[in-house]
C-alpha positions as CSV (number, residue, x, y, z in Angstrom):
1,M,10.4,-6.8,28.4
2,N,8.3,-4.9,25.9
3,T,4.9,-7.1,25.7
4,L,2.1,-4.8,24.8
5,D,0.5,-5.1,21.3
6,G,-2.5,-3.4,20.2
7,L,-4.8,-1.3,17.8
8,F,-6.2,2.4,18.9
9,A,-8.7,4.1,16.5
10,V,-9.4,7.5,17.1
11,E,-12.3,9.5,15.2
12,G,-11.1,12.8,13.2
13,A,-13.3,14.9,15.0
14,L,-11.2,14.2,18.4
15,V,-7.8,14.3,16.6
16,S,-8.9,18.0,15.7
17,R,-9.5,19.0,18.9
18,V,-5.6,17.7,19.9
19,Y,-4.3,19.3,17.0
20,R,-6.0,22.2,14.7
21,P,-4.3,22.8,11.6
22,Q,-4.6,26.4,10.6
23,R,-7.4,25.5,7.8
24,G,-6.6,21.9,6.7
25,E,-7.7,19.1,8.8
26,L,-6.8,15.5,10.0
27,L,-9.3,12.4,9.7
28,D,-9.9,9.6,11.4
29,A,-6.4,8.2,12.9
30,S,-5.3,4.6,14.2
31,F,-2.2,3.3,15.9
32,V,-0.9,-0.1,15.6
33,V,1.9,-1.3,18.2
34,K,3.9,-4.4,19.0
35,D,6.3,-4.9,21.5
36,L,5.8,-1.4,22.7
37,A,8.8,0.0,24.9
38,S,8.0,0.7,28.8
39,D,8.6,4.3,28.0
40,T,7.3,5.4,24.7
41,T,6.8,9.2,24.0
42,A,5.2,11.1,21.0
43,R,5.4,15.3,21.1
44,I,4.1,17.4,18.4
45,N,6.8,20.5,18.7
46,P,5.6,24.5,17.8
47,D,7.4,24.0,14.3
48,L,4.8,21.2,13.7
49,S,7.7,18.4,13.6
50,V,7.4,15.2,15.4
51,D,9.7,13.6,17.8
52,L,9.2,9.8,18.8
53,A,11.0,8.3,21.5
54,S,11.4,4.5,23.1
55,K,13.6,3.2,25.9
56,P,15.3,1.6,27.7
57,V,14.7,-0.6,24.4
58,A,13.7,-0.1,20.9
59,T,9.6,-0.2,19.7
60,R,9.5,-3.2,17.1
61,L,6.4,-1.5,15.2
62,L,4.7,1.5,15.8
63,E,2.1,1.9,12.7
64,V,0.1,5.2,12.1
65,H,-2.9,5.8,9.6
66,A,-4.4,8.9,9.2
67,G,-6.2,10.9,6.6
68,L,-5.7,14.6,5.7
69,S,-7.2,17.1,4.2
70,L,-5.2,20.1,2.7
71,A,-6.3,23.4,2.9
72,P,-6.8,25.5,-0.2
73,V,-3.6,27.7,-1.3
74,K,-4.2,31.0,-3.2
75,R,-2.0,31.6,-6.4
76,Q,1.2,32.9,-6.1
77,R,3.9,34.2,-8.4
78,V,7.1,32.0,-8.0
79,A,10.0,34.2,-9.5
80,V,13.7,32.2,-8.8
81,R,16.9,33.1,-10.3
82,K,20.2,31.7,-9.0
83,D,23.9,32.0,-11.0
84,I,25.1,28.9,-12.1
85,P,28.4,28.4,-9.9
86,Y,31.5,29.3,-11.7
87,T,30.3,31.3,-14.4
88,T,30.7,34.9,-13.2
89,G,26.9,35.3,-13.7
90,F,27.0,34.6,-17.3
91,F,24.7,31.3,-16.6
92,S,21.8,31.2,-14.6
93,F,19.1,29.1,-13.3
94,Q,15.6,31.0,-13.3
95,M,11.9,29.7,-12.6
96,D,8.9,31.8,-13.6
97,G,5.1,30.8,-12.8
98,G,2.6,30.1,-10.2
99,F,1.8,27.7,-7.7
100,A,-2.1,27.3,-6.2
101,L,-3.9,24.5,-4.6
102,D,-7.5,23.7,-4.3
103,Q,-8.8,22.1,-1.4
104,S,-7.5,18.5,-1.6
105,R,-7.7,15.2,0.5
106,I,-5.5,11.7,1.0
107,E,-7.9,9.3,2.9
108,D,-4.9,7.3,4.3
109,V,-1.4,8.4,5.1
110,S,0.2,5.7,6.7
111,L,3.4,5.2,8.5
112,G,5.2,1.9,9.5
113,V,8.0,2.4,12.0
114,H,10.4,-0.8,12.5
115,G,13.1,-1.0,15.5
116,M,12.6,2.6,16.6
117,S,14.5,4.1,19.3
118,W,14.5,7.8,18.3
119,L,12.8,9.5,15.3
120,K,12.2,12.9,13.6
121,I,9.8,13.8,11.4
122,R,9.8,17.5,10.4
123,P,8.0,19.5,7.5
124,G,10.0,20.8,4.5
125,R,10.6,24.3,3.6
126,I,7.9,26.1,2.1
127,P,9.3,27.2,-1.2
128,F,10.1,30.9,-2.6
129,G,8.8,32.1,0.5
130,M,5.6,31.1,-0.3
131,R,2.3,32.2,2.3
132,A,0.8,29.1,2.8
133,P,-0.2,27.2,6.1
134,R,2.7,25.2,7.8
135,E,1.3,22.0,7.0
136,L,2.1,22.2,3.3
137,G,5.7,21.6,4.3
138,Y,4.7,17.8,4.8
139,I,4.3,17.4,0.7
140,S,8.8,17.3,1.7
141,P,9.1,16.1,5.3
142,G,12.6,15.2,6.6
143,F,13.0,11.9,8.6
144,E,16.1,11.5,10.7
145,G,16.4,9.0,13.5
146,G,17.5,5.5,15.1
147,Y,15.3,3.1,13.5
148,D,15.6,0.1,11.0
149,H,13.2,1.3,8.5
150,V,10.1,3.0,8.0
151,D,7.3,1.8,5.5
152,I,5.3,5.0,3.9
153,R,2.3,4.8,2.0
154,A,-0.8,6.7,0.7
155,A,-4.0,5.9,-0.7
156,G,-7.5,7.7,-1.8
157,I,-5.7,10.4,-3.3
158,D,-7.2,13.2,-4.4
159,L,-5.0,16.2,-4.9
160,K,-5.8,19.3,-6.7
161,P,-2.4,21.7,-7.3
162,D,-2.2,24.2,-10.1
163,V,1.5,24.4,-10.7
164,Q,3.0,26.0,-14.1
165,L,7.0,26.8,-13.9
166,D,8.9,27.8,-16.7
167,V,12.0,26.6,-16.2
168,R,15.1,28.2,-18.0
169,I,19.2,28.3,-18.2
170,A,19.6,31.5,-19.4
171,R,23.1,33.1,-20.5
172,G,23.5,37.1,-20.1
173,I,23.5,38.0,-23.4
174,G,21.5,36.0,-26.3
175,E,18.7,33.6,-26.1
176,N,18.4,30.9,-23.4
177,L,20.1,27.9,-23.7
178,F,17.7,25.6,-22.2
179,K,13.8,25.9,-21.6
180,D,11.0,23.4,-20.3
181,T,7.8,24.0,-18.4
182,L,7.1,22.2,-14.8
183,K,3.1,21.4,-14.7
184,L,1.0,20.0,-12.1
185,G,-2.3,19.4,-11.9
186,P,-5.4,17.0,-10.5
187,A,-4.1,13.6,-9.6
188,T,-5.4,10.3,-8.3
189,S,-2.0,8.4,-7.1
190,L,1.7,9.8,-6.1
191,E,4.9,8.3,-6.8
192,F,7.1,8.8,-3.6
193,R,10.6,10.4,-4.4
194,R,13.5,9.7,-2.1
195,Y,16.5,11.9,-0.9
196,D,19.1,11.9,0.9
197,Q,22.3,14.2,2.1
198,R,24.7,13.3,-0.5
199,T,25.1,15.5,-3.4
200,R,23.8,13.5,-6.7
201,P,23.3,14.2,-10.1
202,I,19.7,15.2,-11.2
203,S,17.6,12.8,-12.9
204,A,18.7,13.9,-16.5
205,R,21.6,15.7,-18.0
206,Q,20.7,19.1,-19.6
207,A,21.4,19.7,-23.1
208,L,22.4,23.3,-23.6
209,K,21.8,24.7,-27.5
210,A,22.1,27.9,-29.4
211,G,19.1,27.7,-31.6
212,D,18.8,24.2,-32.9
213,T,22.9,24.3,-32.7
214,P,24.3,21.8,-29.8
215,V,26.6,24.0,-27.4
216,A,26.9,21.9,-23.9
217,C,25.8,18.7,-21.7
218,L,25.0,20.0,-18.4
219,T,24.8,17.5,-15.2
220,I,23.8,19.2,-12.0
221,G,24.1,18.0,-8.5
222,T,21.6,18.6,-5.7
223,K,21.7,18.1,-2.0
224,P,19.3,16.4,-0.5
225,G,20.5,14.1,-3.9
226,F,17.9,11.8,-5.2
227,A,18.1,8.5,-4.1
228,A,15.3,6.4,-5.7
229,A,11.9,6.9,-7.2
230,R,8.5,4.3,-6.0
231,P,5.5,4.1,-7.8
232,A,2.3,2.9,-6.5
233,G,2.1,5.1,-3.7
234,S,4.9,3.3,-1.3
235,I,8.7,3.7,-0.2
236,T,10.9,2.5,2.2
237,L,13.4,4.1,4.2
238,R,16.4,3.1,6.1
239,G,17.4,4.5,9.3
240,A,21.4,3.2,8.2
241,D,20.8,6.0,5.6
242,G,21.3,8.8,7.3
243,P,18.7,11.7,7.2
244,Q,16.5,11.2,4.5
245,M,13.3,13.6,2.4
246,V,10.8,12.1,1.0
247,S,8.9,14.3,-2.2
248,L,5.1,13.7,-2.7
249,L,5.2,16.3,-5.6
250,D,5.2,14.1,-8.2
251,P,1.1,13.1,-8.9
252,G,1.1,9.9,-10.5
253,G,4.3,10.7,-12.7
254,Q,3.0,13.7,-14.7
255,V,6.0,15.5,-14.4
256,Q,9.4,15.3,-15.1
257,G,11.7,13.9,-12.7
258,Y,14.7,16.2,-13.0
259,A,12.7,19.3,-12.3
260,L,11.5,17.9,-9.0
261,D,15.1,16.8,-8.1
262,L,16.1,20.8,-8.7
263,L,13.3,21.9,-6.4
264,S,14.3,19.5,-3.5
265,Q,16.6,22.1,-2.4
266,F,14.3,25.0,-2.0
267,M,12.2,22.5,0.3
268,S,14.4,20.7,2.4
269,P,14.0,20.9,5.9
270,F,17.8,20.3,6.6
271,D,20.5,22.7,6.9
272,G,23.3,22.6,4.1
273,A,20.8,22.3,0.9
274,T,22.7,23.2,-1.9
275,W,23.4,22.5,-5.9
276,K,26.5,22.7,-8.5
277,I,27.3,21.9,-12.0
278,S,29.0,18.1,-11.3
279,G,29.4,17.8,-15.1
280,F,30.2,19.8,-18.0
281,T,31.0,18.5,-21.9
282,T,30.7,20.7,-24.9
283,G,28.7,19.1,-27.8
284,R,25.8,16.6,-27.4
285,C,24.5,14.7,-24.2
286,R,25.5,11.2,-25.2
């Protein structure tokens, strides 16, 4: 029978002795447990993924609070081109620009795991082949396992990204059919976006134009697929929904949701990330 309840606090200096990020830093941490299973383990792997396991029964609650200091990332050039499927290379998705991050900090990231038998948390991929500390992958962590639900919250946000990406849908001959700019700047709040392993349409259809003349309306589906967004720095994942990814790249709703949905496939920690044209109609988007 599980009877252990408790609160354990660890100073940031001691946390850093156990786990040393490349240039970032873990701040003070605390753990709350309720009905802790008799054999419960937590392991940080070389790839920075985390494995939690409880047996012979599930732990009712394991709640972790920790502060996080993110190391700076020098400005790097981003250049991506991907042909749109089934257009024989005539249409392509292109993204060009730069990505940088000044020293940033989140005072409290909390993870409340309910009814957990096992849980694996993995950092997302560093997108576009950028050179950056591996911890940066935790701006798009993946979750999978046997659990009832996970509550994620963040407070005390001081993020300082400097990102500008020109997003285009181009054609082989002639002008671009679609163009927009994704910008990320300093933020003091987060809006979480949740993605599952289904192929789903991105948040907005793309209106393709030749000059001022509507050409077509394009629906793009991505996997991971956009499942939900939550403001106010909190979101809940349900174990029954299978492997999921959470994006922390929306600092206070600054950016277009569809652009983050497109980026999801570049950051997903899971195999099989892809995108496709899921709808195409001529004329205006209606």
